[in-house]
LORORO-75824 format. One line per 10 residues: number of its first residue (from 1); for each residue x, y, z of N, C-alpha, C. Coordinates in pm, whole numbers, padded with zeros to 5 digits. Each point is the difference from the previous one (the first is absolute). Example, Ala and Ser with C-alpha at 12.3 -4.5 7.8 and 13.67 -1.06 7.14 Angstrom:
LORORO-75824
1 = 01319:-00569:00780:-00089:00119:00000:00090:00120:00000; -00035:00105:-00072:00082:00119:00006:-00077:00109:00073
***
This chain:
LORORO-75824
1 = -01276:02363:00683:-00018:-00130:00052:00021:-00005:00095; -00108:-00073:00087:00087:-00050:00158:00064:-00100:00019; 00113:-00036:00051:00085:-00064:00052:-00087:-00189:00046; 00063:-00107:-00067:-00075:-00112:-00012:00120:-00077:00079; -00071:-00103:00077:00101:-00124:00042:-00066:-00098:-00027; 00123:-00107:-00085:-00022:-00113:-00092:00056:-00081:00036; -00048:-00124:00026:00082:-00114:00036:-00024:-00100:-00172; 00092:00014:-00091:-00001:-00174:-00054:00069:-00152:00009; -00081:-00040:00010:-00003:-00145:00042:00063:-00062:-00098; 00150:-00046:00013:00025:-00088:-00102:00028:-00124:00038
11 = -00053:-00103:-00045:-00036:-00145:00015:00144:-00088:00031; 00061:00068:-00125:00121:-00106:-00022:00140:00063:00100; 00117:-00093:-00028:00160:00079:00075:00031:00111:-00037; 00037:00088:00068:00014:00122:-00074:00160:-00028:00026; 00045:-00082:00023:00172:-00013:-00091:-00023:-00104:-00119; -00065:-00050:-00027:00020:-00065:-00128:-00118:00134:-00101; 00121:-00006:-00168:-00062:00108:-00082:-00099:-00045:-00028; -00095:00112:-00068:-00109:-00090:-00045:-00056:00132:-00086; -00154:-00027:-00071:-00045:00071:-00029:-00113:00087:00109; -00056:-00051:00040:-00093:00050:00104:00081:00091:00090
21 = 00142:-00048:00074:00043:00069:00071:00064:00165:-00061; 00073:-00041:-00090:-00014:00149:-00110:-00084:00089:00016; -00141:-00113:-00049:-00082:00176:-00008:-00058:00054:00155; 00041:-00093:00112:-00048:00065:00108:00105:00101:00061; 00172:-00006:-00027:00070:00061:00001:-00008:00120:-00066; -00035:00002:-00111:-00039:00110:-00135:-00100:00078:00057; -00113:-00042:00053:-00115:00047:00066:00072:00095:00120; 00032:-00120:00065:00062:00087:00188:00044:00167:-00057; 00115:-00065:-00097:00044:00138:-00010:-00085:00149:-00050; -00024:-00058:-00097:-00123:00103:-00103:-00071:00085:00123
31 = -00043:-00121:00044:-00099:00103:00122:00081:00032:00122; 00123:-00028:00044:00045:00111:00105:00049:00137:-00060; 00037:00012:-00163:00000:00098:-00024:-00068:00090:00019; -00106:-00034:-00036:-00161:00035:00009:-00037:00046:00126; 00091:-00032:00142:-00030:00066:00137:-00060:-00086:00056; -00075:-00136:-00055:-00030:-00107:00071:00055:-00098:00095; -00053:-00069:00101:00049:-00043:00097:00018:-00179:-00011; 00080:-00055:-00063:-00006:-00142:-00089:00100:-00115:00074; -00081:-00068:00036:00070:-00154:00085:-00051:-00120:-00093; 00099:-00049:00004:00038:-00146:-00066:-00008:-00125:00152
41 = -00202:-00091:-00091:00002:-00088:00144:00041:-00132:-00091; 00021:-00080:00037:00096:-00146:-00044:00015:-00103:00107; 00010:-00115:-00062:00075:-00107:00079:00129:00024:00029; 00069:-00096:00120:00125:00016:00055:00030:-00120:-00091; 00120:00010:-00087:00062:-00096:-00042:00036:-00085:00052; 00023:-00173:-00029:00048:-00039:00101:00133:-00019:00043; 00039:-00041:00098:00161:00008:00070:00060:00144:-00051; -00093:00115:00036:00062:00075:-00048:00022:00128:00140; 00121:00009:00039:-00019:00050:00128:00039:00164:00039; 00008:00052:-00139:00057:00182:00041:-00123:00045:-00018
51 = -00016:00115:00064:-00108:00096:-00006:-00093:00023:-00076; -00080:00069:-00038:-00084:00035:-00094:00025:00101:-00069; 00012:00048:-00117:00040:00122:-00058:-00058:00122:00053; 00006:00087:-00014:-00086:00147:00061:-00099:00004:-00104; -00154:00044:00086:-00147:-00036:-00008:-00017:-00133:-00097; 00084:-00135:00004:-00062:-00133:00019:-00043:-00105:00127; -00113:00022:00010:-00052:-00112:00109:-00056:-00113:-00007; 00117:-00121:00032:-00006:-00153:-00028:-00181:00041:00112; -00077:-00172:-00087:-00119:00005:00073:00030:-00151:-00041; -00003:-00114:00052:00004:-00166:-00038:00180:00007:-00051
61 = 00019:-00165:-00027:00109:00020:-00032:-00065:-00095:-00163; 00075:-00008:-00119:-00025:-00041:-00125:00045:-00172:-00027; -00055:-00069:-00069:00006:-00168:-00019:-00030:-00010:-00162; 00088:-00066:-00054:-00023:-00082:-00139:-00150:00026:00018; -00031:00004:-00140:-00154:00009:-00007:00020:00006:-00184; -00075:-00104:-00093:-00059:-00029:-00140:-00115:00124:-00011; 00048:00100:-00098:-00068:00093:00065:-00093:-00001:-00147; -00118:00058:-00031:-00097:-00042:-00055:00000:00095:-00126; 00108:-00080:-00041:00083:00112:-00190:00009:-00107:-00022; 00038:-00008:-00140:00058:-00061:-00069:00154:-00064:-00023
71 = 00046:00080:00096:00113:-00066:00036:00078:-00116:00086; 00102:-00014:-00066:00032:-00177:-00006:00084:00046:00165; 00023:00055:00029:00112:00051:00180:-00162:00020:00090; 00089:-00004:00073:-00075:00015:00187:00051:00150:-00020; -00071:00028:00071:00067:00147:00100:-00066:-00016:00181; 00146:00103:00045:-00031:00011:00138:-00120:00112:00017; -00121:-00056:00053:-00079:00091:00017:-00044:00018:00151; -00137:00070:00059:-00032:-00003:00136:-00077:-00113:00069; 00005:-00023:00076:-00006:-00099:00093:-00086:00085:00112; -00100:-00083:00131:-00048:00065:00077:00073:00047:00074
81 = -00018:00146:00054:00041:00088:00075:-00086:00002:00158; 00060:00048:00087:-00055:-00027:00125:-00117:00120:-00013; -00088:-00053:00010:-00142:00147:00010:-00021:00137:00094; 00107:-00043:00176:00027:00092:00069:00105:00072:-00068; 00085:-00030:-00061:00131:00076:-00042:-00084:00063:-00137; -00096:-00025:-00099:-00090:00091:-00085:-00010:00102:00041; -00120:-00051:00120:-00085:00074:00068:00068:00143:00054; 00118:-00022:00051:00032:00118:00056:00132:00081:-00061; 00050:-00042:-00136:00049:00087:-00081:-00103:00100:-00095; -00128:-00125:-00005:-00142:00116:-00123:00029:00115:00160
91 = -00091:-00051:00119:-00033:00141:00066:00154:00136:00046; 00107:-00099:-00043:00110:00116:00041:00026:00052:-00173; -00020:-00003:-00067:00014:00016:-00171:-00130:00076:-00026; -00085:00018:00018:-00153:00035:-00039:00015:00079:-00165; 00032:-00151:-00062:-00010:00039:-00192:-00108:00065:-00039; -00029:00088:-00066:-00104:00032:-00066:00001:-00088:-00115; 00083:-00034:-00046:-00040:-00131:-00095:00122:-00106:-00010; -00058:-00141:-00031:00075:-00074:00014:00001:-00034:-00157; 00128:-00028:-00081:00000:-00056:-00145:-00009:-00150:-00031; -00041:-00062:00040:00021:-00132:00016:00094:-00083:-00194
101 = 00118:-00017:-00003:00016:00008:-00177:00006:-00227:00053; -00042:-00090:-00116:-00079:-00105:-00019:-00056:-00068:00143; -00128:00094:-00009:-00057:-00029:00176:-00024:-00117:-00009; -00011:-00106:-00101:-00046:-00157:-00007:00158:-00094:00041; 00033:00093:00030:00184:-00127:00063:-00031:00006:00164; -00014:-00141:00056:-00027:-00004:00092:00141:00037:00067; -00034:-00012:00174:-00134:00060:00075:-00031:00105:00071; 00138:00138:-00079:-00013:00086:00137:-00086:00089:-00079; 00014:00037:-00117:-00156:00085:-00034:-00111:-00050:00021; -00085:-00141:00090:-00126:-00007:00022:00043:00054:00122
111 = 00072:-00035:00078:-00031:00017:00173:00069:00181:-00034; 00055:00073:-00045:-00020:00152:00001:-00131:00035:-00033; -00036:-00034:-00115:-00175:00002:-00055:-00078:-00004:00099; -00035:-00079:00059:-00057:-00058:00088:-00031:00108:00172; 00150:00036:00003:-00027:00127:00100:00031:00165:-00032; 00005:-00023:-00098:00025:00137:-00114:-00102:00119:00033; -00034:00143:00078:-00016:00119:00012:00044:00092:-00099; 00046:-00068:-00098:00059:00107:-00108:-00071:-00028:-00112; -00032:00051:-00127:-00030:00001:-00129:00101:-00086:-00084; -00080:-00085:-00043:00084:-00164:-00026:-00002:00011:-00152
121 = 00178:00010:-00072:-00011:00029:-00170:00052:-00129:-00039; -00025:-00097:-00105:00072:-00102:00032:00042:00016:-00230; 00136:-00067:-00013:00063:00032:-00110:00017:-00153:-00042; -00097:-00043:-00139:00067:-00171:-00042:00092:00062:-00087; 00133:-00088:00004:00121:-00025:-00065:-00030:-00051:-00107; 00025:-00144:00070:-00025:-00114:-00108:-00120:-00036:-00046; 00048:-00052:-00134:-00117:-00112:-00081:-00044:-00152:00091; -00075:-00049:00026:-00039:-00087:00048:-00015:-00107:-00039; 00052:-00099:-00018:00030:-00114:-00081:-00136:-00045:-00044; -00022:-00036:-00158:-00155:-00095:00024:-00009:-00110:00034
131 = 00087:-00044:00068:-00038:-00160:00065:-00106:00061:00126; 00057:00086:00050:-00121:00055:00117:-00119:00021:00003; -00037:00009:-00211:-00116:00030:00013:-00115:-00075:-00038; 00104:-00187:00014:-00087:-00120:00034:-00131:00017:00132; -00074:-00050:-00028:-00098:-00002:00112:-00012:-00077:00144; 00128:-00070:-00012:-00006:-00072:00139:00125:00095:00029; 00085:00076:-00057:00128:00046:00076:-00064:00140:00042; -00113:00069:-00080:-00028:00123:00038:-00075:-00032:00130; -00101:-00095:00000:-00059:-00074:00106:00063:00010:00126; 00111:-00034:00001:00104:-00052:00112:00021:00116:00042
141 = 00041:00118:-00104:00084:00119:00022:-00087:00132:00047; -00137:-00042:-00068:-00082:00118:00029:-00024:00067:00157; -00014:-00081:00069:-00075:00052:00170:00184:00080:00054; 00116:-00063:-00043:00106:00080:00016:00007:00110:-00077; -00041:00020:-00134:00006:00139:-00079:-00129:00137:00065; -00061:-00088:00006:-00143:00060:00046:-00015:00062:00128; 00137:-00058:00109:00001:00087:00120:00114:00147:-00007; 00059:-00009:-00111:00093:00104:-00045:-00150:00059:-00018; -00020:00025:-00135:-00079:00087:-00102:-00080:00041:00071; -00126:-00066:00141:-00085:00110:00042:00053:00086:00129
151 = 00141:00033:00000:00058:00102:00087:00061:00100:-00137; 00000:-00016:-00084:00061:00086:-00078:-00094:00154:-00048; 00030:00082:-00036:-00120:00131:-00032:00059:00027:-00112; 00150:00019:-00061:00016:00025:-00129:00098:-00106:-00084; -00037:-00036:-00112:00081:-00077:-00098:00060:00041:-00083; 00145:-00011:00001:00037:00012:-00162:00132:-00142:-00033; 00009:00057:-00131:00111:-00034:-00016:00035:-00023:-00132; 00119:-00069:-00029:00136:00036:-00121:-00032:00015:-00141; -00122:-00108:-00060:-00053:00036:-00085:-00133:-00088:-00006; -00064:-00002:-00133:-00143:-00076:-00026:00016:-00140:00053
161 = 00137:-00064:-00012:00042:-00121:-00006:00009:-00062:00160; 00075:00103:00026:00030:00001:00198:-00176:00025:00081; -00057:00057:-00097:-00125:00014:00095:-00100:-00082:-00077; 00045:-00149:-00050:-00119:-00074:-00065:-00073:-00125:00107; 00126:00005:00078:-00080:-00117:00094:-00036:00086:00071; 00050:00078:00109:-00129:00066:00070:-00149:00098:-00064; 00028:00017:-00141:-00105:-00003:-00031:-00133:-00084:-00024; 00048:-00097:00037:-00098:-00129:-00015:-00019:-00077:00091; 00031:00114:00101:-00059:-00084:00171:-00065:00145:00083; 00019:00139:-00066:-00040:00109:00074:-00045:00102:-00095
171 = -00176:00075:00025:-00037:00065:-00071:00092:00175:00055; 00080:-00041:00073:00013:00159:00052:00148:00008:-00166; -00017:00157:-00055:00052:00059:-00041:00138:-00004:-00032; 00122:-00035:-00075:00127:-00017:00059:00081:00100:-00132; 00053:00062:00059:00103:00155:-00068:00073:-00068:-00055; 00069:00008:-00166:00085:-00005:-00004:00129:00163:00024; 00096:-00095:00091:00134:00103:-00032:00111:-00068:-00066; 00025:-00025:-00041:00132:-00035:-00045:00136:-00006:00045; 00101:-00114:00000:00091:-00015:-00008:00134:00140:00014; 00070:00008:00060:00138:00125:-00057:00158:-00067:-00034
181 = 00034:00134:-00021:00159:-00027:00005:00046:00127:00020; 00121:-00019:-00004:00071:00140:00078:00048:-00007:-00148; -00024:00072:-00071:00041:00091:-00132:00144:00037:-00012; 00048:00134:00116:00093:-00013:00043:00169:-00090:00003; -00069:-00174:00040:00101:-00110:00055:00029:-00045:-00149; -00077:00011:-00124:00014:-00046:-00130:00026:00095:-00082; 00021:00137:00007:00074:00094:-00082:00122:-00016:-00043; 00068:-00061:00091:00162:-00040:-00016:-00022:-00106:-00144; -00119:-00108:00008:00050:-00066:-00085:-00039:00054:-00168; -00115:00116:00055:-00028:00066:-00168:00125:00106:-00064
191 = 00044:00005:00126:00116:00118:-00015:00110:-00051:-00091; 00084:-00141:00067:00070:-00119:-00054:-00013:-00001:-00137; -00192:-00059:-00038:-00022:-00017:-00132:00039:00116:-00096; -00001:00110:00049:00043:00090:-00086:00143:00010:-00137; 00053:-00061:00100:00112:-00019:00008:00054:-00187:-00147; -00097:-00063:00024:-00055:-00057:-00044:-00016:-00024:-00158; 00064:-00075:-00082:-00037:-00020:-00148:-00147:-00148:-00027; -00073:00000:-00034:-00114:-00117:00001:00049:-00120:-00003; 00030:-00075:-00018:00053:-00184:-00026:-00123:-00054:-00014; 00039:-00147:00060:-00105:-00120:00021:-00003:-00076:00142
201 = 00023:00092:00087:00000:-00080:00097:-00152:00040:00071; -00048:-00141:00047:-00121:-00049:00102:00005:-00064:00112; -00041:00063:00126:-00008:-00035:00109:-00165:-00003:00088; 00042:-00139:00080:-00084:-00050:00069:00037:00047:00164; -00091:00077:00070:00043:00005:00121:-00129:-00101:00074; 00052:-00050:00070:-00131:-00059:00142:00020:-00190:00023; -00099:00003:00114:00019:-00123:00005:-00038:-00118:-00089; 00098:-00134:00007:00015:-00122:-00156:-00077:-00080:00130; -00143:-00008:-00065:-00122:-00044:00050:-00105:-00066:-00124; -00043:-00081:-00012:-00118:-00048:-00096:-00085:00123:-00053
211 = -00036:00048:00056:-00138:00083:-00030:00057:00201:-00090; 00185:-00002:00042:00057:00101:-00036:00003:-00049:-00154; 00001:-00099:-00059:-00016:-00021:-00149:00175:00057:-00048; 00108:-00042:00063:00070:-00011:-00064:00093:-00091:-00091; -00079:-00133:00007:00042:-00094:-00091:-00082:00048:-00156; -00111:00044:-00030:-00004:00055:-00066:00053:00162:-00101; 00101:00082:00045:00077:00035:-00012:00161:-00039:-00043; 00038:-00141:00075:00075:-00055:-00044:-00039:-00090:-00152; -00128:-00033:-00042:-00043:-00013:-00121:00020:00079:-00089; -00110:00163:00016:00010:00090:-00087:00184:00066:-00077
221 = 00072:-00017:00156:00125:00077:-00022:00046:-00158:-00109; 00011:-00089:-00010:00043:-00098:-00046:-00080:00042:-00176; -00102:-00003:-00026:-00035:00017:-00102:00062:00168:-00081; 00001:00102:00101:00008:00150:-00071:00166:-00046:-00008; 00086:-00095:00078:00142:-00001:-00001:00045:-00029:-00191; -00067:-00069:-00043:00019:-00068:-00126:00017:00114:-00085; -00017:00141:00011:-00028:00101:-00116:00076:00131:00088; 00024:00011:00127:00060:00051:00081:00127:-00040:00057; 00107:-00062:-00062:00103:-00125:00155:00057:00092:00016; -00029:00192:00033:00081:-00013:00077:-00068:00094:00146
231 = -00138:-00090:00005:-00054:00028:00076:00027:00008:00164; 00014:00056:00096:00043:-00061:00129:-00197:-00019:00095; 00002:-00116:00104:-00069:-00002:00051:00059:-00057:00204; -00060:00144:00092:00047:-00005:00096:-00080:-00023:00082; -00031:-00110:00064:-00062:-00028:00129:00043:00068:00124; -00065:00060:00093:00001:-00004:00163:-00059:-00010:00052; 00026:-00055:00092:-00096:-00089:00095:00022:-00142:00049; -00040:-00053:00102:-00007:-00140:-00027:-00137:-00043:00121; 00036:-00104:-00016:-00131:-00090:00020:-00005:-00136:00006; -00142:-00069:00017:00008:-00140:00004:00004:-00074:-00152
241 = 00005:00106:-00098:-00010:-00107:-00151:00166:00076:-00027; 00040:00044:00043:00157:00025:-00060:00067:-00082:-00031; 00010:-00113:00102:00103:-00127:-00130:-00071:-00053:-00141; -00150:00001:00054:-00095:-00022:-00155:00018:00066:-00122; -00002:00166:00037:00026:00069:-00081:00122:-00021:-00068; 00083:00020:00057:00199:-00034:-00069:00008:-00120:-00063; -00108:-00115:00057:00016:-00139:-00094:-00090:00044:-00185; -00042:00078:00060:-00123:-00005:-00148:00068:00112:-00064; 00112:00110:00075:00057:00099:-00120:00098:-00140:-00060; 00071:-00072:00092:00109:-00112:-00106:-00116:-00096:-00099
251 = -00077:-00038:00051:-00097:-00090:-00099:-00003:00127:-00153; -00027:00080:00021:-00065:00146:-00092:00125:-00019:-00056; 00140:-00066:00038:00117:00106:-00035:00030:00125:-00063; -00050:00106:00133:00003:00135:-00004:00169:00041:00055; -00004:00133:-00114:00113:00025:00087:-00009:00146:00029; 00101:00085:00013:-00074:00140:00052:-00041:00031:00114; -00004:-00147:00072:-00138:00028:00121:00111:-00024:00122; -00072:00070:00121:00059:00043:00105:-00058:-00066:00126; -00036:-00035:00102:-00061:-00023:00096:00068:00069:00087; -00005:00105:00069:00085:00044:00111:-00011:00031:00147
261 = -00121:-00110:00005:-00061:00008:00136:-00046:00121:00074; -00038:-00009:00155:-00026:00108:00054:00079:00161:-00016; -00074:00100:-00017:00092:00131:-00032:-00073:00052:00087; 00116:00102:00036:-00051:00102:00074:-00054:00152:-00026; -00093:00065:00030:-00086:00125:-00018:00104:00061:-00120; 00177:00046:00045:00068:00039:-00091:00030:-00054:-00162; -00003:-00114:00066:00041:-00040:-00131:-00155:-00033:-00105; -00112:00000:00077:-00105:-00020:-00074:-00003:00106:-00060; -00009:00092:00031:-00010:00186:-00085:00121:00008:-00091; 00093:-00093:00033:00114:00027:-00148:-00034:-00054:-00094
271 = -00063:-00157:00033:-00013:-00078:-00111:-00165:00046:-00073; -00107:00073:00094:-00059:00036:-00112:00043:00127:-00085; 00093:00096:00045:00040:00112:-00063:00107:-00045:-00165; 00058:-00128:00017:00051:-00044:-00088:-00119:-00084:-00073; -00030:-00037:00003:-00110:-00098:-00048:-00097:00070:-00149; -00006:-00054:-00088:-00042:00020:-00103:-00190:-00036:-00018; 00021:-00087:00097:-00151:-00075:00026:00016:-00034:00099; -00148:00002:00113:-00022:-00047:00130:-00127:-00078:-00078; -00021:-00134:00038:-00045:-00058:00022:-00011:-00136:00111; -00191:00032:00003:-00034:-00075:00175:-00164:-00100:-00061
281 = 00034:-00089:-00065:-00091:-00091:-00062:-00099:-00090:00046; -00039:00058:00174:-00084:-00062:00082:-00124:-00038:-00067; -00057:-00138:00090:-00112:-00049:-00082:-00118:00051:00072; 00014:00003:00151:-00082:00044:00052:00013:00016:00118; -00100:00039:00122:00065:00051:00127:00070:00131:00044; -00024:00072:-00123:00066:00159:00041:-00108:00106:00040; -00024:00065:00148:-00116:00035:-00032:00037:00188:-00096; 00169:-00007:00033:00022:00124:-00065:00142:-00021:-00085; 00055:00080:-00005:00107:-00009:-00130:00104:00117:00052; 00036:00007:00164:00138:00088:00008:00097:-00007:-00073
291 = 00040:-00127:-00016:00120:-00046:-00079:00017:00082:-00137; -00140:00024:-00065:00002:00065:-00133:00006:00124:00004; -00056:00081:00067:00022:00135:00096:00165:00054:00004; 00070:-00100:00100:00135:00013:00050:00063:00021:-00161; -00055:-00092:-00106:00123:-00044:-00119:-00091:00158:-00085; -00074:00014:-00044:-00023:00163:-00010:00070:00113:00016; -00050:-00027:00174:00132:00163:00047:00171:-00055:-00030; 00015:-00124:-00036:00160:00011:-00049:-00010:00025:-00110; -00077:00020:-00132:-00012:00014:-00117:-00050:-00124:-00088; 00010:-00123:00056:00025:-00095:-00092:-00178:-00021:-00048
301 = -00019:-00057:-00116:-00093:-00039:-00071:00000:-00146:00115; -00191:00003:-00062:-00030:-00067:00122:-00103:-00138:-00138; 00022:-00138:00033:-00072:-00131:-00019:-00033:-00043:00091; -00142:-00024:00016:-00066:-00092:00108:-00085:-00061:00003; -00048:-00141:00081:-00074:-00122:-00010:-00162:00124:-00018; -00130:-00107:-00064:-00068:00066:00029:-00109:-00016:00129; 00023:-00057:00107:-00038:00045:00105:-00093:00064:00022; -00070:00006:00077:-00087:00100:00082:00066:00150:00058; 00089:-00055:00045:00082:00179:00106:00066:00008:-00105; 00062:-00039:-00072:00094:00046:-00114:-00103:00109:-00092
311 = -00067:-00111:-00083:-00080:00102:-00069:-00091:00127:00054; 00001:-00007:00149:-00121:00109:00030:00105:00150:00084; 00141:-00086:-00011:00130:00172:-00040:00013:00042:-00156; -00018:-00139:-00054:00117:00046:-00158:-00121:00099:-00051; -00091:00074:00009:-00077:00094:-00032:00045:00067:-00150; -00118:00039:-00077:00023:00123:-00143:00148:-00117:-00077; 00093:00064:-00032:00058:-00062:-00106:00109:-00105:00110; 00018:00048:00084:00013:-00185:00079:-00018:-00096:-00003; -00129:-00016:-00096:-00065:-00108:-00034:00049:-00089:-00068; 00122:00089:-00120:00127:-00084:-00097:00075:-00059:00076
321 = -00011:00013:00155:00105:-00083:00014:-00078:-00162:00119; -00100:-00011:-00045:-00074:-00109:00062:-00025:-00109:-00089; 00096:-00132:00017:-00012:-00127:-00058:-00103:-00065:00064; 00005:-00150:-00082:-00039:-00131:00076:00166:-00088:-00022; 00032:-00027:00117:00113:-00054:-00003:00014:-00130:-00043; -00145:-00064:-00005:00036:-00150:-00055:-00025:-00001:-00172; 00044:00102:-00042:-00044:-00018:-00164:00154:00072:-00049; 00085:-00093:-00007:00148:00048:00019:00003:00051:-00112; -00032:-00014:-00167:00008:00092:-00093:-00011:00144:00068; -00119:00011:-00012:-00063:00148:00044:00094:00108:00129
331 = 00050:-00119:00066:00006:00060:00113:00167:00068:-00123; 00074:-00119:-00029:00142:00003:-00056:-00040:00175:-00116; -00103:-00040:-00079:-00003:00140:-00081:-00013:00137:00065; -00065:00029:00115:-00013:00056:00075:00108:00050:00084; 00104:-00044:00017:00147:00002:00041:00072:00085:-00062; -00013:-00093:-00154:00044:00079:-00118:-00008:00118:-00024; -00138:00031:00022:-00077:00116:-00062:00055:00118:00074; -00052:-00041:00171:00102:00114:00064:00108:00022:00027; 00081:-00083:-00067:00183:-00002:00041:00061:00076:-00089; -00059:00018:-00112:00001:00021:-00158:-00036:00155:-00086
341 = -00155:00004:00028:-00030:00098:-00051:00007:00150:00106; 00097:00060:-00062:00027:00132:00115:-00102:00089:00002; -00051:-00005:-00149:-00115:00137:00045:-00122:-00014:00103; -00028:-00167:-00031:-00104:-00043:00128:00103:00009:00136; 00106:-00067:-00004:00047:00031:00144:00020:00133:00062; 00039:00086:-00117:-00060:00148:00063:-00095:00023:00058; -00083:-00020:-00106:-00130:00066:00045:-00052:-00119:00150; 00021:-00111:-00014:-00094:-00097:00113:00126:00140:00151; 00142:-00001:-00019:00024:00037:00136:-00054:00170:00040; -00035:00102:-00124:-00072:00078:00082:-00103:-00001:-00003
351 = -00124:-00095:-00068:-00096:-00040:00120:00028:-00016:00145; 00104:-00109:00026:00063:-00060:00111:-00015:00128:00117; 00105:00093:-00087:00085:00077:00100:-00146:00084:00080; -00086:00020:-00120:-00084:00091:00091:-00148:-00094:00045; 00012:-00142:00013:-00103:-00054:00057:00054:-00032:00136; 00143:-00025:00020:00019:-00054:00125:-00005:00148:00100; -00007:00117:-00020:00008:00071:00095:-00080:00023:00103; -00148:-00106:-00019:-00077:-00016:00099:-00013:-00055:00071; 00075:-00097:00033:00082:-00106:00074:00128:00038:00093; 00021:00135:-00012:00106:00031:00096:-00068:00005:00117
361 = 00115:00000:00125:-00106:-00050:00153:-00056:00089:00015; 00044:00163:-00062:-00090:00070:00115:-00114:00064:-00036; -00046:-00003:-00119:-00102:-00042:-00082:-00106:-00139:00070; 00043:-00095:00044:-00037:-00080:00073:-00084:-00014:00119; 00145:00089:00031:-00045:00005:00195:-00113:00113:-00038; 00014:00100:-00052:-00105:00103:-00014:-00153:-00079:00017; 00006:-00075:-00075:-00154:-00093:-00019:-00011:-00049:00092; 00077:-00085:00059:-00055:-00048:00200:00000:00134:00084; 00092:00061:-00041:-00076:00139:00093:-00088:00030:-00014; -00042:00036:-00115:-00158:00042:-00020:-00084:-00094:00015
371 = 00008:-00129:00027:-00106:-00098:00050:-00008:00013:00131; 00107:-00051:00031:00045:00067:00201:-00133:00108:-00012; 00009:00115:00004:-00062:00110:-00015:-00130:-00017:-00008; -00024:-00085:-00105:-00129:00010:-00043:-00085:-00152:00117; 00083:-00038:00007:-00033:-00161:00125:-00036:00036:00082; 00046:00109:00106:-00022:00056:00123:-00096:00097:00040; -00026:00078:-00163:-00140:00088:00040:-00107:-00107:00006; 00001:-00097:-00108:-00103:-00057:-00006:-00074:-00076:00085; 00136:-00078:00097:-00041:-00056:00140:-00021:00029:00071; 00049:00167:00031:00025:00049:00101:-00133:00012:00134
381 = -00116:-00022:-00074:-00085:-00017:00108:00013:-00129:00079; 00036:-00140:-00085:-00002:-00092:00097:00144:-00017:00055; 00063:00044:-00005:00162:00009:00030:00013:00140:00112; 00139:-00089:00019:00041:00146:00159:00079:00113:-00112; 00026:-00073:-00128:00065:00157:-00046:-00067:00073:-00073; -00029:00084:-00008:-00050:00167:-00059:00088:00080:-00041
***
């Protein structure tokens, strides 16, 4: 296979951890292992005076912006870059492929696309807010979205949920390439689990905001605790709803509940290895279920909300994990079932151990590499790359 030169465009501040950045870094590492030349193109963080890391190209600067998603937070994304700087950089680098992650985030991606002579590939990671589906808002943002889409040659998404909005405004086919995880990183959790006996610990890890449905987990846990007084609930994460959730736990008179706040990646893996159930009752806004894959890889049995992203991930026997978070009684029954039915837990784990293998990063990188090669062949007649 011929060596390719690939530019991975990340619109977010690369010094802030995030799911898109993790994918970009894993893709870079995997492609370099296969002999390709890979650079990350990203906006320079504000007040960042250090030189860029090797193979990182700063273009423009980042600014706070409310992203086109369900998150209650703002992100630092790219603002306008100097056009002459972009032209000079593209002329020097001569990329075969420019791979735009979240290409709708303003504004760097559009500037690059308008000047690119490479094959332009996009990946849509997030499920766009249903609020954007209203006619008035769609009319307002449509010119910008169309100005991006017309320069893209190949579209991908991490799931059908992630592809849903793009599919509504373009007739181009969208290839689904799922998110990945580093199975080796979570093997430590699986190894620790082998030394642990099953108990009654339920774990949630994630942001504490309304769409994550944590208040319904608290209500279901109250019901579960009536017959399971030794059950424990650990809430790891922070967010705008933390104080409200702590007050709700007090109102529900919950015992054996801990709010840990933000946890490190190392502690998260330890918590997953110690938990008997991992529960993520998100109501909506999930394009994928990476946190569910992480729990599987660490050996935890999952219970998950019935949003479209999670349903798309939990295929086959994983469907047993899907619940309606707002149905408190059924939610509590499912928690009880997957805590105590040992034969079912064993069956679920056997399924998960096999199922999660397909999401290992090397397998995901293989899919992108194949897509790059096919795209270069397809567009060789109209682009500089042969």
